[in-house]
C-alpha positions as CSV (number, residue, x, y, z in Angstrom):
1,X,-50.4,-159.3,123.2
2,X,-47.4,-157.3,122.0
3,X,-47.5,-159.2,118.7
4,X,-50.8,-157.5,117.9
5,X,-49.2,-154.0,118.0
6,X,-48.6,-152.4,114.7
7,X,-45.1,-151.0,114.1
8,X,-44.6,-147.3,114.9
9,X,-47.8,-147.2,116.9
10,X,-46.6,-146.4,120.4
11,X,-50.1,-146.2,122.0
12,X,-50.7,-149.8,121.1
13,X,-47.4,-150.9,122.7
14,X,-48.4,-148.9,125.8
15,X,-51.8,-150.5,126.0
16,X,-50.5,-154.0,125.6
17,X,-47.4,-153.8,127.7
18,X,-48.1,-150.9,130.1
19,X,-51.8,-151.5,131.0
20,X,-52.1,-155.2,130.1
21,X,-49.1,-156.4,132.0
22,X,-49.7,-154.0,134.9
23,X,-53.3,-155.0,135.3
24,X,-52.5,-158.7,135.0
25,X,-49.7,-158.5,137.6
26,X,-52.0,-156.5,139.9
27,X,-54.9,-158.9,139.6
28,X,-53.2,-162.3,139.4
29,X,-49.5,-162.6,140.2
30,X,-49.2,-160.3,143.3
31,X,-52.4,-161.7,145.0
32,X,-51.3,-165.3,144.4
33,X,-47.9,-164.7,145.9
34,X,-49.3,-162.8,148.9
35,X,-51.8,-165.5,149.6
36,X,-49.0,-168.0,149.8
37,X,-47.4,-165.9,152.6
38,X,-50.6,-166.4,154.7
39,X,-50.2,-170.1,154.7
40,X,-46.5,-170.6,155.6
41,X,-44.8,-169.5,158.8
42,X,-41.5,-171.4,158.3
43,X,-40.0,-171.8,154.8
44,X,-42.2,-168.9,153.5
45,X,-39.4,-167.7,151.2
46,X,-39.1,-171.2,149.7
47,X,-42.8,-171.5,149.1
48,X,-43.0,-168.0,147.5
49,X,-39.9,-168.8,145.3
50,X,-41.5,-172.0,144.1
51,X,-44.7,-170.1,143.3
52,X,-42.9,-167.4,141.4
53,X,-40.9,-169.9,139.4
54,X,-44.1,-171.0,137.8
55,X,-43.9,-168.0,135.5
56,X,-40.5,-169.1,134.3
57,X,-41.9,-172.6,133.5
58,X,-44.7,-170.9,131.6
59,X,-42.1,-168.8,129.7
60,X,-40.5,-172.1,128.6
61,X,-43.6,-174.1,127.8
62,X,-45.8,-171.4,126.1
63,X,-43.5,-170.4,123.2
64,X,-43.1,-174.1,122.3
65,X,-46.8,-174.6,122.6
66,X,-47.6,-171.6,120.5
67,X,-45.1,-172.4,117.8
68,X,-46.6,-175.9,117.4
69,X,-50.1,-174.5,117.3
70,X,-49.2,-171.8,114.7
71,X,-47.9,-174.6,112.4
72,X,-51.1,-176.6,112.9
73,X,-53.9,-174.0,113.3
74,X,-52.4,-170.7,112.1
75,X,-51.6,-167.6,114.1
76,X,-55.1,-166.4,115.0
77,X,-56.4,-169.7,116.3
78,X,-53.1,-170.4,118.1
79,X,-53.5,-167.1,119.9
80,X,-57.1,-167.8,120.8
81,X,-56.3,-171.3,122.0
82,X,-53.5,-169.9,124.2
83,X,-55.9,-167.4,125.6
84,X,-58.5,-170.1,126.4
85,X,-55.8,-172.2,128.1
86,X,-54.8,-169.2,130.3
87,X,-58.5,-168.5,131.0
88,X,-59.1,-172.1,132.2
89,X,-56.0,-172.3,134.3
90,X,-56.4,-168.9,135.8
91,X,-60.1,-169.6,136.7
92,X,-59.0,-172.8,138.5
93,X,-56.3,-170.9,140.4
94,X,-58.5,-168.0,141.4
95,X,-61.2,-170.5,142.6
96,X,-58.6,-172.3,144.8
97,X,-57.0,-169.2,146.3
98,X,-58.1,-168.6,149.9
99,X,-56.6,-166.1,152.4
100,X,-55.9,-167.0,156.0
101,X,-55.6,-163.7,157.7
102,X,-53.6,-163.5,160.9
103,X,-55.4,-163.3,164.2
104,X,-56.6,-159.9,165.4
105,X,-54.2,-158.1,167.6
106,X,-55.2,-155.7,170.3
107,X,-55.5,-152.1,169.1
108,X,-52.3,-150.2,169.6
109,X,-51.6,-146.6,168.7
110,X,-50.2,-146.5,165.2
111,X,-46.6,-145.1,164.8
112,X,-46.0,-142.0,162.8
113,X,-45.3,-142.8,159.1
114,X,-41.6,-142.5,158.1
115,X,-40.6,-139.3,156.3
116,X,-39.4,-139.3,152.7
117,X,-35.8,-138.7,153.7
118,X,-35.7,-141.8,155.9
119,X,-37.1,-143.8,153.0
120,X,-34.5,-142.4,150.6
121,X,-31.7,-143.2,153.1
122,X,-32.7,-146.9,153.0
123,X,-30.0,-148.2,150.5
124,X,-31.5,-151.6,149.6
125,X,-34.9,-149.9,148.8
126,X,-33.2,-147.2,146.7
127,X,-31.2,-149.8,144.8
128,X,-34.3,-151.9,144.1
129,X,-36.2,-148.8,142.8
130,X,-33.3,-147.9,140.5
131,X,-33.0,-151.5,139.3
132,X,-36.7,-151.5,138.5
133,X,-36.4,-148.2,136.7
134,X,-33.5,-149.6,134.6
135,X,-35.5,-152.7,133.8
136,X,-38.6,-150.7,132.6
137,X,-36.4,-148.3,130.6
138,X,-34.7,-151.2,129.0
139,X,-38.0,-152.7,128.0
140,X,-39.4,-149.5,126.5
141,X,-36.4,-147.9,125.0
142,X,-34.1,-150.8,124.0
143,X,-37.2,-153.0,123.3
144,X,-38.6,-150.2,121.2
145,X,-35.5,-150.1,119.0
146,X,-35.6,-153.9,118.6
147,X,-39.3,-153.7,117.7
148,X,-38.7,-151.2,115.0
149,X,-36.2,-153.6,113.4
150,X,-38.4,-156.7,113.8
151,X,-40.5,-155.7,110.8
152,X,-37.7,-156.9,108.6
153,X,-38.0,-160.4,109.9
154,X,-41.8,-160.7,110.4
155,X,-44.0,-162.5,108.0
156,X,-46.9,-160.2,107.2
157,X,-49.3,-163.1,106.6
158,X,-49.8,-163.6,110.3
159,X,-52.7,-161.1,110.6
160,X,-55.9,-162.1,112.2
């Protein structure tokens, strides 16, 4: 979707990357990984790792597929065909996902939620948050400078 954004139009990049990726992760990737954790007691990490590696396989297959389709059908139809492939595969996966909630436990008084200071003292959590921040900053700031230079190499006949 980022390929549809016009150069120097930040709101389009925000809509495609910020909202589009966030919504898709929230609706598809995270529920599918969390459903897997319901079905495995032992080797749960292995099962979730295998499921998460599917996105890496898609990252290898899809660029090859789209390049071949652009040569054969053009950019606009290649994008539409890729969207239809995603729609079909996601419909199948969403139809197959079923939760298996854990059995109900007897009601126990809930513990008091941790304070902000105790959360910030958790070193692995703080490192994960900082790594995520660095990742997002790299995508938007370093990626933005790369995008501004991409216009030199892009063929402008790829419009829909």
